[in-house]
N, C-alpha and C positions, 0 to 999 in steps of 0.2 A: 630405482628411478620413479619419480613422481608422475611422469607423463605416461599415459596409456591411451591406446586407441579405444574408441567407444565399442568396437567389436569385441575386444577383450573384456570390457566391463560387463557386457551382457552375459558373460559366462559366470559372473560372480553371483552368489545368492542375494536376494533383494536387500535384506538388512545390511549385509556386508557391503553392498554397493554404496549405501548411504554413509556407512562408517568410513569407507575408503575415500569418498568425496570429502567428508568432514576432515579426515586426516590431511588430505591434500590442501584444503583451504587453510587450515591452521598452520601447516608447515610453511606455506607461502607467506602467511602473516608474519611468522617469526623471521623469515628471510629478509623481508623489507623493513623490519622494525628499526634497525640502525639508521636507515635513511630518514625515517619519520622522526626519530629522536633528534637528529641533527637539525631538521627543518623546524620543528616546534616541540621542544622537550616537555614542557609543562602540559600542553594539550594532549600529547601522546600518552604521557604517564597517567593523566586523568581519565582518558577514554579507552585505553587499550583493553582494560579488564572488561568494560562494558561491551566493547566490540567483539571480543573473543567469546564472551558468554552469549551474546546475541547470535553469533554464528552457530554456536552449539544448539541454541533453541531452534534456529531455522532448520537444522538437520532433522529435528523432530517434526516440525510443522510444515516444512516445504520439501518438495521433491528435488533435493539438491543433486541427486544422481543425474539429473538432466543437464547439469552444468558441467562442461568438459574440464579436464585439468588445465588446459591452456587458458580457458576463460577464467577459471578460478585464480590462476596466476596473474592474469591481466587485471582482474578486479583488485587483488591485493596490492599490486604495484601502483594502481591508479589512485589509491587513497580516496575512494568514493565517499562523498559526504551526503548528508540529508539534503533532499531537494535536487540532487543530481539526476540525470536521465540516462537510462540504459536502453539502447535499441536492440531488441532481442528477436532474432529471426526464428522460424521453426527449426526443429531438430534436423541437422544435416544440411542446413541451408547457409552455412557460414557462421563465423563467430559473432558474438555480441559486441557492441561498441558502447563506449562511455562518453557522455557529454556533460561538461561541467556547468553549462548554462542553457537557458531556454533559447537564447539567440543562436548559439552554436548548433543546437538540435534543429531549429527551424531552417537555418542556413543550409544544412545538409540536404533537406528536402525529401527524405525518404518517406513514402506514404506508409501509414500504419493502420491496422485494423482495429486496434483497441489501445486504451490507456489503462494500465494496471498499477495498483498500489497494494503492496503486501503490508503486514502489520506486526506480527507477533515479536520476532526477534529484531526485525527492522535492519538486518544486514543486507549488504549489496548482493550477497549470494542468494539469500532468501527471495529478494525482489526479482533477481534474474530467473530463479527456478519457477516462481509463480508465473512470471511472464512467459517463460518457455512453454509451460502447460497451456496457457491461453493461446499462444502462437500456433501450437500444434493443433488446437481445436479449430482455429480460423484458417490455417494455412497461409497466414500473413504475418509480417513483422509486428511486434507490439512494443509500445513505449512504456517503460516501467519507471515510475518515480520512486526513488529511495526515500523511505519515510522514517522520521524520528531517529536520526543518526548522530545526535549530539547531546550535550548536557541539558538541553531544553527538556528532555524526557527523563531526567534523572529521578524525579519523584515517582512517576509511574513505573519506571524500570525497576526501582528499588522495591516496589510493591509487587513485582512480578509482571508488570506490563498489562497483559490482557485482562486480568481479573477485575480491575477497577476502571478500565479506560472509559466506559460509558459516562461516568461522572468526573473522575479525577483527571482524565486526559485533557480536559478543557483547561486545567491549571498549567499545562505545559507552556503556555504562552507567557506566564508570569516568570518562568525560569529561562526564557529565551536569552535574557541578558547575560547569563552565565556563558552560554555558547558564544555570543558575540564577543564578550570580554576575552575568552580564550583564543579566538581567532585574531584578536588584535596583536598577539605576539607572533603571528605568522607573516611571512612576506606577502602572501596572497590574501590579504585582508579583503573580506567581502566588500565589493563596491556598493556603496549606498547604505550599508548597515548603520543603524543608529541605536544608541542606548536608550531606547524607549522602554517604559515599564511593561507595557502590554502590546504585543504585536503578533500577527499570525506567524506560524512556523514556516520554515523555508519549503517544506514539502507542500503545504497548502498553497503558498505563493506560486510554486512551480505549476501545480495543477491548474490554478486560476489563470496564470499567464498563457498556458497552452489552450485552455478553453476560449480565451479571448482572441487568440491568434486566428486571423481569417484563413491561413493556409493549413491549419491543423484540422483534419476532417475525420478523425477516428469516430466510428459509429457506435463503439461500445466502451463504456466505462465499467471497470470491474475492480472490486476490492476484496480483501480478506481481512477479517477481524478488525484491528484498529485502522486499517487502510480504508474501510468504509466510512469512518469518521472523517478522515482527510478529504475524501471525495465530497461528503456532505458539506463540510465547511467551505470548500471551494465553490460548490454550486450555490450555497446561500450567499456567498460573497459576489458571485456572478449576477444573481438576481438583484442584489443590492446595488451593484455598480452599473449594470446595463440590462434592464428588464427586456428590452427588445432582442438583444443578443442571446439572453437566456431562453427566450421563446424559440428562436431559431435553432439553438442547440437541442432543446427538448424535442422538437419535431423530428430531428435526425439522429437522436441518440437513444440507445437502450442502456439500462443500468442493471448490473448483476452484483448483488452483495452475497458474499460467502462467509458463513460462520458468525454473523452478527447482523441483526436487523436494525438499521439506522434510518431515521426519517430523512427524506429528501424534500427539497422545497418544490412548491408548485412553480412552474408548470411541468416539472419532471415527474411524470406519473407512470412512465413505462419502466417499472422496477420489478425485477425478479429476485426475491429473497430465497437463498439456498441455505438450508441448515441440515446438519447431520442429525440423525435420529437420537443419538445419545450425547449431543453436544451441550453439556452443562455449562462449560465456559462461555460459549456463545450465547446461551440463554440468559446468563447473568448480565451480559453486556448488550442485550437487545431491548428495543422498545416493545413492551408487552402488548401494546395496542396494534402492532403491525402484524398482518397475516404472513404466512409462509407459503410461497408459491411452489416450492419443490423441496421435499424431504429426502435425503439420501439414506437409505436403509442401513442400519448398523454402524453408521459413521459417527466420529467425534469431531473435535476441533481441527485436527490435522488435515493437510492436503498431501501428505506424503503416504502413498499407498504401500510403502515398504514397512510402515510401522502400524501394527495391529496390537493394541494394548489390551490385555485382559481386563474386563470390567469397564473399559471405555469405548472400545469399538475400533473400526478400521478407518484408514485415512480416506478422505474424499478424493476420488479420481477426477481432477478438475477438467481434464481434456474431454473425457467421455461425458461428464455431467454437463459441461457447457454446450457441447454439441446437442445434447438432448433438450435442454431448456430453451435454446435459441430456435428450435424448430417451431415453437409456439408463435402464432401470428401476433403482430404488434397490438392489434386491437384487443387481444385478450389479456393484455398486461396493464390494466388500470390499477391504480393504487387501491389496496384493500380498504374498504370503508371502516370507519370506526364503529365499534359496538354501540347500540342505541343508548346504553346506560351511562356512557361517558359524555361529559360536556363537550361542546364543539371545539374548544381551544385545547383539548387534552393533548392532541398530537403536537401542535407548536410548542406547548410548554415542555414536552419531552425533548424537543429539539433546542431548548434554550441555549445550551453551550454553543451550538453552531450559529444561532441567531445573534448572540452577543458578539461572536467572532466577526460575523458579517457587518455588524454595526460599527466595528472599529474602522471598516473601510468607508462606510457612509452612514453616519448617525441619523440623517434625515430619512433614510429608507426603513427605519425600524418598524414602523407601522405596516409597511407593505410586506414585510417578512413574516407577519403573524396573522394571516387571514384565517377566518373560520374554514375548517375542512369538512 
């Protein structure tokens, strides 16, 4: 039987818990595969290998043992896509729920404490696991936006995803048309999709729409790895579209980036960058001019505490780490100043991919997005 109670799972050794969860997820994917093939055979054949690989990656990089077997089955059956929203409560507070649009999520009206975006494998299970860790830290439900779940990420996924996302992930917008074209064969073609050469990805669009919504009041934005880039893109687009709204959000929002330091636009200065002591992956994908507010001893790029890799380190315990860093007063979380030997525009130039993405929304705001820091 695939179903187990969480009480029984706690008796399993840590790594075995993760492997058992991975086996459950992959088994559920196989079970629903025939229905997916009937609905859209070409899209399913093109993406299924990527999705299965991403789920396996997420077993390494996210604490998927926190996702129950029933939740894994629900995620497999729902065919969660890039940009969809998961409402993830703390452990033991009920099952997660899936929303296929921002409108459906906002109509539900459930208050959330944070908006979370995972990154490495970009599967719905990884997104749910990361959000569950955050929810357990806050004691409140968390909205998780599923990131990079289509052919738009085929280039960076082929290169291993996280290794080159700092530079190459900005190219994913050029491949968005492949994803749109594949959806054209499905009965549920995305409403409003257009075959434009360059447009923001659906994950960024979803985050931006939530930030613009007056009823969305999450006080924390948190990302891991590539998810930090999605948050940055959405915030730059918000500044471009509505500077007054961006100022309101900045005054009420804290940002935590995990495992990759990505620049955020002014006025979003309350940023806590968390890095593992031995996180070479994250260092490759970080802006070197940004300071690190919290270093997790002996940790690497993973947030799965079940995986301790010889020579790399242990996984970051997101729940405990987040509780610790959020104890700092807001006034202490100013953006780290640039070293004096760097020119004033060094940081905006490092954020050029996000700035160009925001310029797609509002070309006239390009100058406002590159102020001296």
